[in-house]
C-alpha positions in Angstrom: -0.1 -0.1 0.1 1.2 3.7 -0.6 0.2 5.7 2.4 1.1 9.3 0.8 3.8 9.8 3.5 7.0 11.8 3.2 8.9 8.5 3.7 7.0 6.7 0.9 7.5 9.6 -1.6 11.3 9.3 -0.8 11.2 5.9 -1.8 9.4 6.9 -5.2 12.2 9.5 -5.7 14.7 6.4 -5.4 12.7 4.4 -8.2 13.1 7.4 -10.5 16.5 5.6 -11.2 14.7 2.5 -12.2 11.9 4.2 -14.4 9.0 2.6 -12.6 7.1 5.5 -11.3 6.4 6.6 -14.5 4.1 3.7 -15.2 1.6 4.8 -12.8 1.4 8.7 -13.2 3.8 10.4 -15.5 4.5 10.0 -19.2 7.9 8.3 -19.8 8.7 10.7 -22.6 8.7 13.9 -20.2 11.4 14.7 -17.7 11.1 13.3 -14.2 9.1 15.6 -12.2 10.2 17.4 -9.2 10.0 15.8 -5.5 7.0 18.2 -4.8 5.2 17.3 -8.1 5.6 13.7 -7.0 4.1 14.3 -3.5 1.2 16.2 -4.9 0.5 13.5 -7.5 1.2 10.6 -5.2 -1.4 11.6 -2.5 -4.1 10.5 -4.9 -2.7 6.9 -4.6 -3.3 6.9 -0.8 -4.5 3.4 0.3 -4.3 1.9 -3.1 -2.7 -1.4 -3.6 -0.1 -1.8 -6.6 0.1 -4.9 -8.8 1.2 -3.8 -12.3 4.8 -3.2 -11.4 6.7 -6.6 -11.7 9.9 -5.3 -10.4 8.6 -3.7 -7.2 5.2 -4.0 -5.9 5.5 -1.6 -2.9 6.8 1.9 -2.6 8.6 1.6 0.6 11.1 -1.0 1.6 9.7 -3.5 4.5 11.8 -3.9 7.4 14.1 -6.8 8.5 16.0 -9.1 6.3 14.9 -9.1 2.5 15.6 -11.1 -0.6 16.3 -9.0 -3.8 15.9 -10.7 -7.1 17.3 -9.1 -10.2 17.2 -10.4 -13.9 20.4 -9.4 -16.0 20.8 -10.2 -19.5 23.7 -8.0 -20.5 26.6 -9.0 -18.4 29.4 -11.5 -19.2 29.8 -14.7 -17.2 33.3 -13.4 -16.1 31.8 -10.3 -14.6 29.7 -12.3 -12.2 32.4 -13.0 -9.5 33.0 -9.3 -9.3 29.5 -8.4 -8.9 29.1 -10.9 -6.2 32.0 -9.6 -4.5 30.8 -6.1 -4.5 27.2 -7.0 -3.3 28.9 -8.8 -0.4 30.9 -5.7 0.3 27.8 -3.8 0.3 26.2 -5.7 3.1 24.7 -8.8 1.4 24.6 -11.5 3.5 24.6 -14.2 0.6 24.4 -14.0 -3.2 23.7 -16.6 -5.8 23.8 -16.2 -9.6 21.7 -18.6 -11.7 22.2 -18.8 -15.4 18.7 -18.6 -17.1 17.1 -18.1 -20.7 14.7 -15.3 -21.2 11.5 -15.4 -23.0 13.3 -14.1 -26.4 16.0 -16.9 -26.0 18.6 -14.6 -24.5 20.9 -16.0 -21.8 20.6 -14.1 -18.5 21.8 -14.4 -14.9 19.2 -14.2 -11.9 20.6 -12.9 -8.9 19.2 -13.7 -5.5 20.4 -11.4 -2.8 19.9 -11.7 0.9 20.4 -8.5 2.8 19.2 -6.2 5.5 16.2 -3.5 4.6 18.9 -0.7 5.3 21.3 -2.0 2.5 18.7 -2.3 -0.1 18.9 1.2 -1.6 22.6 1.0 -1.9 22.6 -2.3 -3.5 19.8 -1.3 -6.0 22.0 1.8 -7.0 24.9 -0.3 -7.4 23.1 -2.6 -9.7 21.4 0.0 -11.7 25.0 1.6 -12.4 26.9 -1.5 -13.0 24.4 -3.7 -15.1 21.8 -1.1 -15.9 18.9 -3.1 -14.2 15.6 -1.2 -14.2 14.2 -2.6 -10.9 14.3 -4.9 -8.2 11.9 -7.6 -7.1 11.6 -7.4 -3.1 10.4 -10.1 -0.9 10.4 -9.7 2.7 11.0 -12.7 5.0 8.2 -13.4 7.3 10.1 -16.1 8.8 13.6 -17.8 8.4 14.0 -21.1 9.7 17.6 -21.9 10.9 18.8 -25.4 12.1 20.8 -25.6 14.9 24.6 -26.1 14.2 28.1 -26.5 15.8 31.6 -26.2 14.9 33.4 -29.4 15.6 37.0 -30.6 14.8 38.2 -33.5 12.7 41.9 -34.6 13.2 43.6 -36.3 10.4 46.5 -38.6 11.7 49.1 -40.5 10.0 50.9 -42.3 13.0 53.7 -43.7 10.8 54.8 -40.3 9.5 54.0 -38.1 12.6 51.4 -36.1 10.7 48.6 -34.5 12.4 45.9 -32.0 10.9 42.9 -30.5 12.4 39.9 -29.2 10.2 36.9 -27.4 11.3 33.7 -29.3 10.4 29.8 -27.8 10.4 27.7 -30.2 12.2 24.0 -29.7 11.8 21.8 -31.4 14.3 18.0 -32.3 14.3 15.4 -31.7 17.0 16.4 -34.9 18.6 20.1 -34.2 18.6 21.0 -36.5 16.0 23.5 -35.5 13.2 21.6 -34.4 9.9 24.5 -33.3 8.0 28.2 -32.5 8.1 30.3 -30.2 5.9 34.1 -29.7 6.3 35.4 -26.1 5.4 36.7 -26.1 1.8 39.8 -24.2 2.2 41.0 -26.3 5.1 40.1 -29.3 3.1 42.2 -28.4 0.3 45.1 -27.4 2.4 44.9 -30.9 3.9 45.0 -32.6 0.5 48.2 -30.7 -0.3 49.7 -31.7 3.3 48.8 -35.2 2.7 50.4 -35.3 -0.8 53.5 -34.1 0.5 53.6 -36.7 3.1 53.2 -39.3 0.3 49.4 -39.9 0.7 47.6 -39.5 -2.6 43.8 -38.8 -1.8 41.5 -36.8 -3.9 39.5 -33.8 -2.4 36.2 -35.5 -2.9 37.3 -38.7 -1.3 38.9 -36.9 1.7 35.7 -34.9 2.4 33.6 -38.2 2.2 35.7 -39.7 4.6 35.6 -36.8 7.1 31.9 -36.2 6.5 31.0 -39.9 7.0 32.8 -40.0 10.4 30.5 -37.4 11.8 27.2 -38.9 10.5 28.3 -42.3 11.9 29.5 -40.7 15.1 32.9 -42.7 15.1 36.4 -42.4 13.9 37.0 -43.6 10.2 40.1 -45.0 8.5 40.9 -44.8 4.8 44.5 -46.0 3.4 46.3 -45.8 6.6 44.8 -42.4 7.2 42.7 -42.1 10.4 39.9 -39.5 11.1 39.4 -38.7 14.8 36.5 -36.7 16.0 37.1 -34.1 18.6 
């Protein structure tokens, strides 16, 4: 709903960067009006619900954590890591870029961005400047279900060579305390593979991950080609 307030008008002024407000009141061919003109015209919308705009269904950002969705069909794949990095710097908690095909057969990326309300404006302006997006789809999170997890240690031991490596593992537990999943930290896993290779143990990153995570799922130590995984 648009309530005609100054705060809502401020959000409408922000929307001029995305050429959205003109769909409701002003001709797209005319210069964007002054803030005073927006306020006068917008008062007539008081209490109305908007459904026509696919990029933004409300004129003021709701509070709390939000999910932003942006469709981009004019960015090269090699630019995506840069965009993700910048979005994280601007306050995004998580970013996913999903390859997709538009209705006209063009390749595109769909960006899904988790962020707090106060970062939405800055992120929107960055995307408008960087990829020329005309709008954002905003979804307010009514509820976010989180599973309890704890960080545990897995120790890799090669007794005959005096090698001992500790890796962090994120363990997710269910309501009854049982282990639902275990995920070893990637960078530590990669470093462990290199250290084992130096010690003469050839094991793939995938195989080592499976051995470590299986140990936590079973709740007991595992052994693989002379390598022992001890839970701590």
